[in-house]
N, C-alpha and C positions, 0 to 999 in steps of 0.2 A: 484420683488422675495423678496424682503425686508419686505413691507405692507405686501403682501399679506400672509406671516407667522405668519405674529402677531395674537397673541389670540387676542378674543375679545367672549365677553356674546354672545351666541348662535350662534357662527361662528362654523361649525363642518368642514367643508373642505378646500382646495386650489386647484382648477385647473390650472396645468401651459400648455398652448399651447405652441410649442417650432416649427415653423416650418424651414423644414431641405431644405435650395436650393442644388441645382448642386454643387458635392464639387470636388475637382481634385483627380484625381485615388491613389494619395501616400499619401491622407490625412487619418492620422492615426487615424480611431477609434475606433481602439484598444484600444488605450490607453486611448481616454478618455470614456470607458464604462468599461476598467477593473478600473480604479481609481474608478468608481462610484456604481460598483456590487461585482468589489473582482473578484476572482479566475484568472486564464489562461484564452487565446484565443477562446480555445477550448471552456470554460464553457461558457464565453460571447455568444458564439454565440449559444449555447443548449437552454440559457436564453430568449434570443431577440426569437429563432424561436417556445419555449412554452410560452411564457410568463411568467413563472415560475423565478423569480428573486431572489437575496441574500439581497433584500431592509429588510429595519426595519418593524414590525409588522407595517398593516394600510399603507405602503406606498406602491405604483403601479406604473407600467412605461406601457406606453402604444406607439405603434406604429403604424400607418395608415399604410396601403398594401405596398401604394408603397417606402414609406420612410423605411420600413423594408426591403424591397427587394434590394433597396440602399445599407445598411447598410453592408447587410447579404454579398451582392457579396463584398463589399470592406473588409470586414474583413474574409474572406474565401480568400482573395487574399491576404492578410497579412500573414493567416498562412501557404501559402504554399512560406515560406521563400526558396527561391533559391540560390545557391549555388555563382553563379557568381556576383547575387546583394550583396551577404556579403562579398564575395573576394572584389567585388569593394567598397562598403563603410569603409570597414578594409584599402584599402587605401588611400583613401579622408582622414582621419583620420590619418594614422600616415601621412600623407604630413603634415595635417594641428601643429600637435604637431610636426611635426620635429624629430622624432624617432618612434620604433616600441609602440605602447598603450599595455596597462595592460589589462590583460582580464575585469575587473573592469570599469575600462574608456572605453574601447568597449561596455560593455553593458549598461552604463549612457547614451552613446552619442547615439547608436541605441534603444533602448527597446528593444532589443532581449531580448529573455526568456532562461532559461538553456537546455529546453526540443529543442530550435529550434536548439541551437547548436551542443547539442549532439546527435541529429537525424541521422542514419546510412547515408544518400543522404550528411552530411555536413563531421561526421567524427571526430569531438570537436576541440579544439580550435588550439593546434598546426598543425591540419592538414589546419586548414583557413590559417593561418599564412606562412605556408609552401607555401601555391598558393597564397598567395601572394609577395610573395619573402620575407615575414620579419624575416624567419626563419633559420639560421645556425647553424650546420650542418643539414640535412633535418632528419623527422626522420627515423628510421630504421623500420625493419617489426614486429621487438617484442614491439618496439614500439606504433605502427599504432594499434597492437592486441590489448594490453591491453587499447590501450584509445577509443577504439570504446567499452568498457565495464564500461567504466566511468558514461553510463546512469544511471548505476544498483545502484548509488551514491549519485544522486541528492537530494533525498529523508532525508541525514544527517543532523537534526540539531542537534545534542549533540555535545556541544563545548568542553568536555572533548574528546569526539572520535577525532571531528576536528583536536582539539591539539595535540593529541598522536602521530595521522599522520604527523602533520608537524615536530614533534617534531622528531621522527625515521626514516623522509624522509629528513630532513637538516642533522642526525648525525650518518653518513650509519654506524661510528662503533661503536657505540651505541650497547651494549649485548641484545639480544634480552630477553637471560634465566633471567637475571636480573628484567625483569617487573613480578609488584603483578599479581593473578591469574584475577582478574578484568580486568586490561591492555591486559594480555593477552585474553583472551576473547572478548575484543573490538577489537584486532587486527585478530581475527580468524572470528569474523563478515566479515572485511576488505576481507578475501580470502573468506569467501562465495559467498560473494556480486561478486568479480571481476571474479574468476576461476568457478562460478555454477557450474554445475556438475563435471565440472575436481575436484571439493573441495571435496566432497564424497567420490573419490575413498578412499582405507585403506591407499594407500600408501603416502598419503600427507598430509604434515605437517600443524597443524594448524596456522604456520607463512608465510604459500608457499604467500599466496599476497604479503606482505613488501620486502618479500626477493628476488622476479619476481623485484617489482619494482626498489628495489635499485639497480639492476644490468642493470636499465635503465638510458639513462640521457632524453630524450625527454619529457616520459611519465612521469616518476619520477618529471621534473620539472611541466609540467601540472598539476599534480594533486595535487603538492604544492600550486599554482595560484589558480585553481579550489576551494581547501579548503579552504584557505583566502575569497575567494568570498561566501563561504558557511557559513563561521563566520560570515561574517557582515551583512549577511541573517538572520542570528535567530531571531526568532520573541520575546522568554523568555529569558530574561537572569537570572538565579536562579542557587544556589547552584545544583550540581546533585550530589545525593547522593545515591545508590543502596537503592528501596526499598526490596529486599533480599540479604542475606551476598552474597558478591564474586559473584554478577552479574550486567553487568551493563547494567541495564534496569531503563530510570533516568524518572522520574515523569513528564510527556506532552511532550517528545520526540515520533519522529515516530519511527518504526521500519519495515520491510517486516518480514513477518511470520517466513522466515528463522533466521532472527538477532535473534529473541526473542528464538527460539528454542537455537541457538548456546548460546545465553547469560544466559539461562538457566543450560549449561552444556550438553546439549544432541543432540549435532550434526550428530548424528547417524538417527536420526528422522526427519531431514530435506526431504523433499519430501516424506515421508510414508502416506500411503494416508488416515487413520483414525487422522491424524492430520490437513486435511484441512477442519475437521469439526468445526461447530461452540463453541466446546468447550471439552478443553482437561484436564481429571484428572491427577496431578503427584500425588498417592499417597506417595513417598518417602518423600516428603515437607509437606505434607497435603496440597494442592493448585490446585485450581482449574483454569484455564486460559479461558476467553470468550473473542471467537475472533468476534465483530459484524461488519455486513454492514451494515450500513442504508438504501441505496436507492438500494431496492433488487425488480426493475423494469426488469433488467438484465437479457436476457431470462436462464441465468443460475440457477436463483431461480426456483426450480417449486412450485405451489401450499403451497404444502407442507412444504417447504421453508422458507417461508415469513413469518416470526416469525417479531411479533410486537414490536419492540425494536427504544424505541426514549429517548431523555433526556427530562426529564420534565421540569426542572432550571437546573442550574447551578451544583447544588449541590445533584441533585436527577437523577435516573435513572430508566426507566421501560424495564424489559428484560424477555424476554417471553422462554423459556425452548425445549427441542425436544419435539414433540407429544406424543413420548412414555413414558415420565417422570409425573408419578402420585407425588403427596402429600404425600402418603405412602410408596413410594419407597426408595429404598438405599439411589438413589440420589438426594430424594426431600427431607428427611429427615434430609442429610446433609445441604441440603440450609435455610430451617427455622429453624434449630438446630445448627445455626453457633456458638451461644455464648456457648454452652455446648460444643462443638466440638471442636473450636477452629479452624476450615476451613479458610484457607485465598483464597478471589473471587479476582483474578487481572482482570482488562478490560480495554482490545483494543479494539478503536473504529476506523472506515474510513466511508468514505462519500459513495464511491462506491466500486467495484469490480477494481482491481488494482492501487487503492491506497492506501499509506503504513497508515499502523494502529499509533495511536495515544496513547501513554500508557495514560490512565487515573487514574492508579493507583489501589491498595485495595477498596475494595468494604463489606457493612456492610448491613445485611438484615435488612428489617423493615417491610413487608409486602406481602402478594400472594393472588390472589384469584385464583378460579380454579385449575382443573388436565388436564395434559394431553391434552393441554398445560397446562402448570403453570405461571402466568402471575405475574412478581417478581417484589417488586419497591426495589430499593436497593440504601444506601446514601455512598457519595462520602466522602473515609475520605479527600480529598483535589477538590475544586470545577473545576471542567475545567474552563482553559479559556478560556476568555470573545469571541475571535474570533473562537474558536471552536464551542463554544456554539452557537453562529450565525449559523453558517455553520446546525449544527444538526436541529436549529428550522425554519430555510427556509426547509430543505427537510424536515420535520413533517409538516410543514403546506402545500408544495408541496403534 
């Protein structure tokens, strides 16, 4: 491999042939391919099935028919992480350590993903510990109901949000009324994520989620441990300064749509039909929000809504307006005349439907072509992180 990859005059390519033998069923192909391609096991399966990978430009990966079949069978077996196997592995690790493992130690040893542990058939960390007889006392029904919703929190990568959760869960006597407005909105985000439709009821307070957690034992302890793991997995450590005053939306962090609305101080709009569109104009603060999904192959996208949205480079983005927006319409003029009208445009992008949005920050108009729809080039005030640009580039190539 070393000599094959050396550059030389007239050398344009290097062909690597890897002959795969029959592997034991428990061999972890998932670990090998997630290290190579990145992403989750489900994404790796899709990439091997389609041949469209996240490898850098001009790099290709090919499998013959029999090897592809063997590897896909192995990957799909690993994807079906079953409760009995996970409990057995947990007991074996506890015997090896001579004590109850931490959540971090369990993931480090087994290489499972958070989504494996928090799918409905498993129920979370403490449910697994309880079945392995490594937890006393057992979780109550209230604990279990909350823990079943922790899968709604797995995308959180804001260090400020995670540390605030840890602080408030660890200091049950700390008054919530003393929190700043930014902190209150971060806690309200937690409420909407944990309680879902319950949080939309008029009688629910912004702090209902953390208050309910404080009244539990097992669920509170589990979320503390989960928050520590999420903190350890943060890709990019940087100062988290709100782009808007009193708004806990931090650059290059991940958010679901309801969290964006709560962060903007608009919890009443969560679930509203018109908010599900790709753009949202907030006249009161002269700001427009763009929600962009890059992979529009999902059947939820009709031909009329498969707009051409893609990253040109880490600092430039091509975005297409709705098909009814003309360059001379009030909306079109708002885009073109950004310098004169001072409108702020904020970009949230996700790879595919169901993923969290990555907040890419403010946009500045560069140029456009066409009308109904308008194809607009925007400069990002802050270049997107390298890991996310790689995803954008691979989806565009696909």
